[in-house]
C-alpha positions as a Markdown table, in Angstrom:
| # | Residue | x | y | z |
|---|---|---|---|---|
| 1 | Unk | 9.3 | 14.3 | -5.2 |
| 2 | Unk | 7.8 | 16.8 | -2.8 |
| 3 | Unk | 4.4 | 18.2 | -2.5 |
| 4 | Unk | 3.6 | 20.5 | 0.3 |
| 5 | Unk | 6.6 | 19.3 | 2.2 |
| 6 | Unk | 5.4 | 15.7 | 1.9 |
| 7 | Unk | 7.3 | 12.9 | 0.2 |
| 8 | Unk | 5.4 | 11.3 | -2.7 |
| 9 | Unk | 6.3 | 7.7 | -2.8 |
| 10 | Unk | 6.3 | 5.6 | -6.0 |
| 11 | Unk | 5.7 | 1.9 | -5.6 |
| 12 | Unk | 6.7 | -0.8 | -8.1 |
| 13 | Unk | 4.2 | -3.0 | -9.8 |
| 14 | Unk | 5.6 | -6.2 | -8.1 |
| 15 | Unk | 5.4 | -4.5 | -4.7 |
| 16 | Unk | 1.8 | -3.6 | -5.3 |
| 17 | Unk | 0.9 | -7.1 | -6.4 |
| 18 | Unk | 2.7 | -8.5 | -3.3 |
| 19 | Unk | 0.6 | -6.4 | -1.0 |
| 20 | Unk | -2.6 | -7.2 | -2.8 |
| 21 | Unk | -1.8 | -10.9 | -2.7 |
| 22 | Unk | -1.2 | -10.8 | 1.0 |
| 23 | Unk | -4.5 | -9.0 | 1.4 |
| 24 | Unk | -6.4 | -11.6 | -0.6 |
| 25 | Unk | -5.0 | -14.5 | 1.4 |
| 26 | Unk | -6.7 | -13.2 | 4.5 |
| 27 | Unk | -3.6 | -13.5 | 6.7 |
| 28 | Unk | -3.6 | -9.8 | 7.4 |
| 29 | Unk | -6.2 | -7.0 | 7.4 |
| 30 | Unk | -5.7 | -4.0 | 5.2 |
| 31 | Unk | -4.8 | -1.9 | 8.3 |
| 32 | Unk | -2.2 | -4.4 | 9.5 |
| 33 | Unk | -0.6 | -4.4 | 6.1 |
| 34 | Unk | -0.6 | -0.6 | 5.9 |
| 35 | Unk | 1.1 | -0.4 | 9.3 |
| 36 | Unk | 3.6 | -3.1 | 8.4 |
| 37 | Unk | 4.7 | -1.5 | 5.2 |
| 38 | Unk | 4.0 | 2.2 | 6.1 |
| 39 | Unk | 1.5 | 2.7 | 3.4 |
| 40 | Unk | -1.6 | 4.9 | 3.6 |
| 41 | Unk | -4.9 | 2.9 | 3.5 |
| 42 | Unk | -6.1 | 5.2 | 0.7 |
| 43 | Unk | -3.1 | 4.2 | -1.4 |
| 44 | Unk | -4.1 | 0.5 | -1.0 |
| 45 | Unk | -7.7 | 1.3 | -1.9 |
| 46 | Unk | -6.4 | 2.9 | -5.2 |
| 47 | Unk | -4.5 | -0.3 | -6.0 |
| 48 | Unk | -7.6 | -2.4 | -5.4 |
| 49 | Unk | -9.4 | -0.3 | -8.0 |
């Protein structure tokens, strides 16, 4: 999907849970995970809610 020439990405539930699990273990910071998986920090914030 495109919105204003930007790609809107859809993430699967298992992928979201994997990222959140890595975040809760404390091995990586949120910013490290976002860079590693090319995810916007605001996206991860929405998953946390």
